[in-house]
C-alpha positions in Angstrom: 62.8 278.1 204.2 63.7 281.7 204.9 62.1 284.2 202.7 64.5 286.2 200.6 64.1 289.9 200.7 65.5 292.3 198.0 65.7 295.9 199.0 64.6 298.6 196.6 64.2 302.4 197.0 63.4 303.2 200.7 59.8 304.4 201.2 58.7 306.7 204.0 55.6 305.1 205.4 53.5 305.4 208.6 54.9 302.0 209.6 58.3 303.7 210.2 56.7 305.2 213.3 56.9 301.7 214.8 60.6 302.2 215.3 59.9 304.7 218.1 58.5 301.8 220.1 61.9 300.1 220.0 64.1 303.1 221.1 66.6 301.6 223.5 66.9 302.5 227.2 70.5 302.7 228.2 70.0 303.0 232.0 71.1 300.2 234.2 71.7 297.5 231.5 74.6 296.2 229.5 72.4 295.3 226.6 69.2 296.5 225.0 66.6 294.3 223.3 65.6 295.5 219.8 63.3 293.3 217.7 64.6 290.2 219.5 68.2 291.2 219.0 70.6 292.1 221.8 72.3 295.4 221.3 75.4 296.0 223.4 75.3 299.4 225.1 79.1 299.5 225.0 81.6 298.2 222.4 85.4 298.4 222.1 86.9 299.7 218.9 90.6 300.2 218.4 91.1 300.0 222.2 88.6 302.7 223.0 85.3 302.2 224.8 82.4 303.4 222.8 78.9 304.0 224.1 75.6 303.5 222.2 74.5 306.8 220.9 71.2 305.4 219.6 69.7 302.4 217.9 66.7 301.6 215.8 65.1 299.5 213.1 65.3 299.9 209.3 61.9 299.3 207.9 60.8 298.6 204.3 57.1 299.2 204.3 55.9 297.0 207.2 58.9 294.7 207.1 61.8 294.9 209.6 65.0 294.7 207.6 67.8 295.3 210.1 68.7 296.8 213.4 71.4 299.5 213.5 73.3 300.9 216.5 75.6 303.9 216.4 78.6 303.9 218.8 80.7 307.0 219.7 83.1 308.1 222.4 80.6 310.7 223.5 76.9 311.6 222.9 76.1 313.4 219.7 72.7 314.8 218.9 73.1 316.0 215.4 74.6 314.6 212.2 77.4 317.2 212.3 78.3 316.2 215.8 78.5 312.6 214.8 80.8 313.3 211.8 83.1 315.6 213.8 83.3 313.7 217.1 86.9 312.6 217.5 88.1 309.0 218.1 86.8 305.6 216.8 83.2 305.2 215.7 81.1 302.2 214.8 77.8 301.6 213.1 76.7 298.0 213.9 74.0 296.4 211.7 72.3 293.0 212.4 70.0 291.6 209.7 66.4 290.8 210.7 65.6 288.9 207.4 67.4 287.5 204.4 68.4 289.9 201.7 70.4 290.0 198.5 73.8 291.2 199.5 74.6 292.8 196.2 71.4 294.7 196.3 72.3 296.1 199.7 75.6 297.2 198.4 73.9 299.0 195.5 71.6 300.8 198.0 74.6 301.8 200.1 76.3 303.3 197.0 73.1 305.1 196.0 72.6 306.4 199.6 76.1 307.8 199.5 75.6 309.5 196.2 72.2 311.0 197.2 73.8 312.7 200.1 76.9 314.2 198.5 77.6 316.6 195.6 78.7 315.0 192.4 82.3 316.1 192.5 82.8 314.8 196.1 81.2 311.5 195.3 83.3 311.0 192.2 86.5 311.0 194.3 85.1 308.1 196.3 84.2 305.9 193.3 87.1 303.5 193.6 86.2 302.8 197.3 82.5 302.5 196.3 83.4 299.9 193.7 85.5 297.9 196.1 82.7 298.0 198.6 80.3 296.7 196.0 82.7 293.8 195.2 82.7 292.9 198.9 78.9 292.7 199.1 78.7 290.8 195.8 81.1 288.1 197.1 78.8 287.3 200.0 75.8 286.8 197.7 73.3 286.9 200.6 73.0 288.2 204.1 70.8 286.1 206.3 68.8 287.0 209.4 71.2 287.3 212.3 74.2 288.1 210.2 76.2 291.2 211.2 77.8 294.1 209.4 80.2 296.5 211.2 81.4 299.8 209.8 84.2 301.2 211.9 86.2 304.4 211.8 89.7 303.8 213.1 91.8 306.9 213.4 95.1 306.5 211.5 93.8 303.5 209.6 90.5 304.3 207.9 87.1 302.7 207.5 87.1 299.0 208.4 84.3 296.9 207.0 83.5 293.6 208.8 80.9 291.2 207.3 79.8 288.2 209.3 82.7 288.6 211.7 85.4 288.8 208.9 87.3 292.0 208.2 87.1 292.6 204.4 90.5 293.6 203.0 92.4 296.8 203.8 90.7 299.8 205.4 89.2 302.5 203.2 91.7 305.2 204.0 89.8 308.4 203.0 88.3 310.0 206.0 85.4 311.2 203.8 84.5 307.6 202.9 83.3 306.9 206.5 81.4 310.2 206.6 79.8 309.4 203.3 78.6 306.0 204.6 77.2 307.7 207.7 75.2 310.1 205.6 73.3 307.1 204.2 71.5 307.1 207.6 72.2 310.6 208.9 72.2 312.7 205.7 69.6 315.1 204.3 68.1 312.1 202.4 68.4 309.3 204.9 67.4 305.7 204.1 64.8 305.9 206.9 63.9 309.1 208.7 62.7 307.3 211.9 66.0 305.4 212.0 67.9 308.6 211.7 66.1 310.0 214.7 66.8 306.8 216.7 70.5 306.8 215.9 70.7 310.4 217.1 69.0 309.4 220.3 66.0 311.6 219.5 63.4 308.8 219.6 64.0 308.2 223.2 63.5 311.8 224.3 
């Protein structure tokens, strides 16, 4: 039986340094191996070819929780560059162990709130609640399940869970940026993963 894994507050530990060992090499390959998962070095979103900006592993203590890859139209080295880069964008997550889906949704909401001022976050509450409902519906995410967070210009933020698009796009541009700050903000879920997504771990 798979071991269920409930996430709680992220802890910065020495084990996070292990993510540096899994920083991808993008030269001469169409995919990158990361914790046994194949990470595509290019993906198509809304008809645009996106390149892998960086990828890493989310750790909880010594446990590998998921891989995450950030795809953009051009290389970005800072959070501000990621948020202001034009065109489609994607954060692709693949679970490395079973977790409670509702708990993950709560952590996402908390990560958004922790990296925004209160007034800005309050404007996104309807979207945050809808996102929470999406995660609650799935009950559990298992190892190998995927989660895609796409920014599609003119449409909004498209959330895809286990290969299924979940409802209408979240239309507010700030909703996508708020989600990205979970990993790239001043209080990221995992500092080493933040560096990896910005391509800093492979420099």
